[in-house]
N, C-alpha and C positions, 0 to 999 in steps of 0.2 A: 504494499500499499504506499509506504514511504517512497520506494523507487518510482512508483507511478506519479506521485505528487511532485517529486523532484524533476521527472522528465517533463511533466506538464508545465512546471515553472520555467525550465530551460527553453521549452518551445515557445512560451509566451515572450520570454526575453528576446529570442531570436526574431520573432515576428515583429516585436516593437522595434528592434534595430533595423530590420528591414524596412519598415514603415517610415522610420525617421530618415533613412537614406533616400527613399523615394521622395519624401516630401522636400528634402534638401535639393535633390536633383531637379524636381519640378520648380521650386523657387528659384533656382539658378537659371533655368531656361526662361522663366517669366521676367527676370530682372532686365531692364534695358542696358545696353552697353554703356560704359562710362564715356562721358564726353572727352574729346581729345585735350591733351594738356596744353595749356597756353604758356608762353614764355613769360617769366616773371623774375623779379629780382631775388625773391626767396622762394624755395620750393613749397608747393601747396600740398599739404599731406592729405587733405580730404577734398575730393572734387566737389564742386557745387551740386546741390540736390537738383534732380530733374524736376521740371514743373509738374504740378499735380495733374493727373489725367482726368479728363472729363468722361462721363459715361458715354457708351455707344461710339459711333463713328467719329464724334468730335474729339476723341481721345488723341488723334493724330495732330490736332491743331496745337498741341503743347510742345511739339518737337522743336529743337533749336534750329534756327534758320541757317546756321553756318555749317551744321553737320550734313553736308551735301551727299557724301558717298556712303553714309551709314544707313543700314536698313532701319526702318522705324521699329521702336520697341514692340515686341509682341504682347498684346494684352492677355491678361490671366484668362483662362477658359471661363466662359459664362459671365464675364463681367460687362454688364450694360450692353447687351447685344441688340436688344429691341426696345430700348427706351422704357415706355410705360408698361409694355407687356412683360418685360423682365422684372419690373417692380411688383407686378401683380404676382408673379411666380414666387418672389421672395415671401409673400404673405403666407404661402403654404408651408414654409419652413419654420417649424416652431422654434428652433434654436436662434433664429435671426428676427423674431417677431418685433422686438423693441426697436432695433436699428432700422428695420423696414418702416415702422410707423413714423420714425423720426424724419425720414426722407421722403415719405409719400406725399406728393403734392395734394393740396386740398381738393383739386378737381377730380381726383380719383377716389375720394372718400365716398362711402354709402351715406345717404341722407335718409333718415327715418323720422317720420312725424307721427305724433299721437295727440289726441285731445282728451283731457281727463278732468271731469268736474264731479262734484258731490263726493261720494264715498269710493271713488275708483283709484285712490292712491296706491294701495297694496297691489291691486290687480295690474296697474301700469308698471310698477316697479318689477314685478315677476315677469311681465312681458319683455322689459328692457333687459332683465337679467338673462333670459333665454336667448336674446339676441347676442349679448356680449359673450356668453359661455362658449358658443360654437363658431363665432365669427373669425374671419381671417383679416379682412381689411379693417381699416379704422372707420368708425361710425360717427356721424354727427347726429345727435338727437335734437329734434325740434319738439319741445313739449309745450303745448298749449293748455293753460289751466287757469283756475281762479286764483285771485290774489291770496286767499287764505291757504292754498296748498303750496305756493311757491317756496316758502322756507323749508318745508319738509321734504319736498322733492330735492332741493339742493343739498340739504343735510344728509339724506339717505344716500345719494349717489356718491358724495365725497367720502363716505364711510366705507365704501367697497375697497378691497385690497388694491394695492398699487399695480400689481400685474394685470388687473382688469381695467382700472381707470386709465391706463395707458392706451387702452384699445378704443376709447371714445371721448368725445367732448359733448357737452350739452348746453342748450341755451333754452331758457324758459320765457314764454311769451304770454301776454294777456289775451283774454278772449275779446276779439274785435270783429265787427262786421262793417265793411266799407259802404255798403248800400242798404237801403231799406231800414226797417225798424229793428234795432238790436234786440229788444226784448222778445219780439215775434220770432226772430231767428233762434234766439237762445232756447226757446220752449219747443221748438220743432222736434218732434219725435222724442229724443232723449236730451238731457241738458247739455248744451254746447256742441251736440253732434254736427250741426250745420256748419261749424267752423271749418270743416275740411273743404267745403265749397270754395272758401276764400283763400286757400293756401297759395294758389298761383298768383294772387294779388299781393299777398303779404311777403312771401319768400321770393322777392324779385331777383335776387342774386343766385338763386338755386336753379340749376338746369333740370335735374331729374329728382324724383322723390318717391319713396315708398311710404304710403300711409297705411296704418293698421289701427283697428279698434283696440281698446284696452284689454279685451278678453281673448287676445291672440297670443299663441306660444310658438316660438320657432323650434322645430325639432331637428334642424339641419342648419348649416351656415347661411346667414342672411346673404352672403355673397352669391348663393345659387339662384335665388329668386331675382336678385339685382341683374343677373346675366340675361334675364328675359327681356330687358330693355333692348338688347342687341337684336332681338327677333322682330322688333317693330318694322313694318314697311314704311314707305314714304308718307303715308297719310295717318297712320296710327299714332296716337298721343296718350293713350291710357290703356290699362289692362286690368281686368277683373275676371272672376270665375262665375260660372252660371249659378243662378239662385237655386236651380234644381236640375237633376240629371234626367228626370222623367217628366217632360212637359205636362202631360195630361193630369198629373197629380200635384203639379207645382202650384205655389200660391198665386203668382201673377197670372198664369193661364186660366185660373178658376175665379179669382176674385177682384183683380185690378180693374179699376174704373178709369184708367188713363193709359196712354201709349207706354210700352216697355220694349226693351231690347230683345230681338230674337223670339224664340218660341217659349222661353221660360223666364226671361229676365236675368239680371246679373246682381250679384251680392257685393257690396261696396265695403265690407269689412276688411279686405285686403286689396289695396289699390295701388298699382304702379302708375306714375304719371311723368311724362315729359313736360315739365312746366313751361319750357321755352316754346314748345309747339302750341300748348294751350293758349299762352298769351298772344301768340301771333295769328291764331285761327279765327276766321269769321264763321260762326256756326249757324247752320240752317235751323229754322224754328217755325212754330205754328202761329207766331204773332205778327211778323212782318214779312214781306216777300224777299227782302234782302237779308244777308247774314248779320249776326250780332257778335260782338266781342264777348269773351266769357263773363267779365264783370257786369257788362251792360245787360246781359241776358238773365242773370240770376233772379233779380227781384221781379221783373215782369213775368217770368215763368212761374215763380212761386204764387204770385197773385192770381194768375190764370187757373192753377190746378190745386190751390191749397185746400179746397173742399173735397177733392178727389183722392188725395194722397194719404196713405196709411203709415208708411215707413219713412216719412220725412225726407232727408236728404238723398237717401238711396232711391226713392221714387223719382226725385228730380234728376238724378244721374241717369236713370233708366229712360226718362223722357228725352233727355238730351241726346243719348245715343241711339234712340229709336230714329230720330231725325238725321243723325250723323253715324250710321253704322260703320262707315269706312274708317272712322277715327278710333275704333276699339279693337284691341287684341284680346282675345278670350283665352285664358290659360286654364289648365285642367283643374279638377276639383281638389287634387292632392295638395294644392297651394292654398286652399281655403276650405278645410275639412271641418264639417259641422255635424251636430248630432243627427240632422236629417239624413246624413249619408250612411248611417248604420242603425238608427233606433227602430226602423221599420224593416230592416234587412239591408245588407250591403248593397249599395248601388253607385259606388265610385270605383270604377274599374282601374283607374290610374293608381289609386291608393292601394288597391289589392296587388297590383304588380310592383309598384315602387315604394309603397309605404307612405304614411302621412308626412308631408313636409312642413306644413303650417297648419296648426290646430286652431280652430275658432270656436270657443266655448260660449256661444251666444245663449240666450235665454237663462243666464245666471247659473249654468250647469256646474261651474266650479264651486259653488257655494251651497248646493243642496244635494240630495241623494238620488235625484232622478237618473243621472247618468254617471255612475261611480267611476267608469273608466276615464272620462274627461277630468273628474275631480282628482283622480289619483295622479295623473300627469301634472296637473297644476300644483298639487301639494309636494310632489317630488322635487320640482324645480324650485318652488318657494322655500322649502326646508333644506335644500342642499347647501352645505357650507362651502364657500368659494374654494377654500384651500384643500378640500378632501379630494379623494380619488373618485372619478366620475362613475366607474364601474361599481366600486364597493358601496358608495354612499348614494348613488342615484339609480343605476340600472338594476342591480340586483334587488334592492328593496322594492322597486317598481314591479318587477316580475312577481314578487310575492303578493303585492297589492292586487295585481291583475287576477290572481287566482280567486280573489274574493268577488270578482265582478262577472263571473261566467254565467250568472243567472239572467244577465241582460244580453240583448242582441249584440250591442256594441262590445261587450266583454267577451263574446265568443270568438272574436277575431283579433286577439292580442297582437298577432304578427303585423297586422296593418298598422297599429300604433307604434310598434317597437322597431320596425325595420330600419327606418331612416335614423333613428336616434342611436341604434345599435351600430349602424355603419359609421356614423360620425364619431362616436366613442372609440370605436375600433381603429379608425384612421388616426385619431389623435394619440391613442395608446401606442400604436405601432411606431409613429414618428417620434414621440417623446421617450419611449422606453427601449424598443428594440434598436432604433437607430443610435440614440444618444447614450444608452447605457451599454448595449451590446447583448446579443442573444446568449452568449456563453456565460454571462453573469446572472441570468435569470434562473432561479430555482423554485 
């Protein structure tokens, strides 16, 4: 046994020496050749340092103009080859997370907006926590809330551990409505919910935005839904999921007294927006024969349909995209998975194949016992200590909780809820443990 241990130790030492030799050789090749010596009265023991290389093709601009016959220094492999694209790849390397976020330009940040009024403080913080836990890119939070909640939001977010506060910045805004009667807008459907309609007007310096309701949870990196912006065609400026997968039993197809998008309407709880396009588009409407700008359209639209709408701002969005269907990109139900997708039987095929990506616990299901599967996911993320191991402190307890939900139709398909979160945790585990610690040290 001792001979085997000694042999293993010698083998590890030999491998370490070989690795150091290879790294030295690689570093030697990557170093630029020393500049030619210049005549001087006293010998110069240390040559002048080469100018700092810029990322990407611009690295060659730093070469000395007098070194005519020398080959330009060979850049290190993978250093700044594709500009912004290479920066995005850095985000996927856990070991370089902080340095990546320090250099990531603000135009590459993810912008996430939420509106929280009344008793939605905890729910909103759990949503933001789920976004930060799994994200790669840096996120800018835009939080719209009442004056009474501002100090608590700021206090709670600043108390998160440093390794997570490095991953986001937050800004808190008051509830404001630029047109119409503010009190009327504030009472539309739920307190402050209509604020989302005014985001293109308020966030004038933001190009694109992901809006979510407070009762949303991310079960995979926010980066993944953000990538759907790239799939917009030339006319599309917003994205939402269908309100129902089976039109004949959907709410809009049976009860709506106003126009709505498509055959089943759309749900606005998770909404991607290209704000630049929204601000520059003239929207077709039922009020005047010519187009109207977004801000100019909102209040007249509300006045015309206010006695026919039930779901407030969501109904107004359905009306807008009924008249402008070419402006909407419809993403699959896995990005806005609600109790309706499983409480009467599973009807979201994309979630069955890929797993739930974004969970939307509408109808207060996180806070009652009607849908214990949704409540179990909410409590698992809420109660997870930031510094703990995701598998041990979140995933395994979640599996045990799911065993108690099999008496419900949603609880009978646990793999639909766990597939994406398991994949995300496994990816993080492999990168942080297997790559950075090493498989031979895992016992």
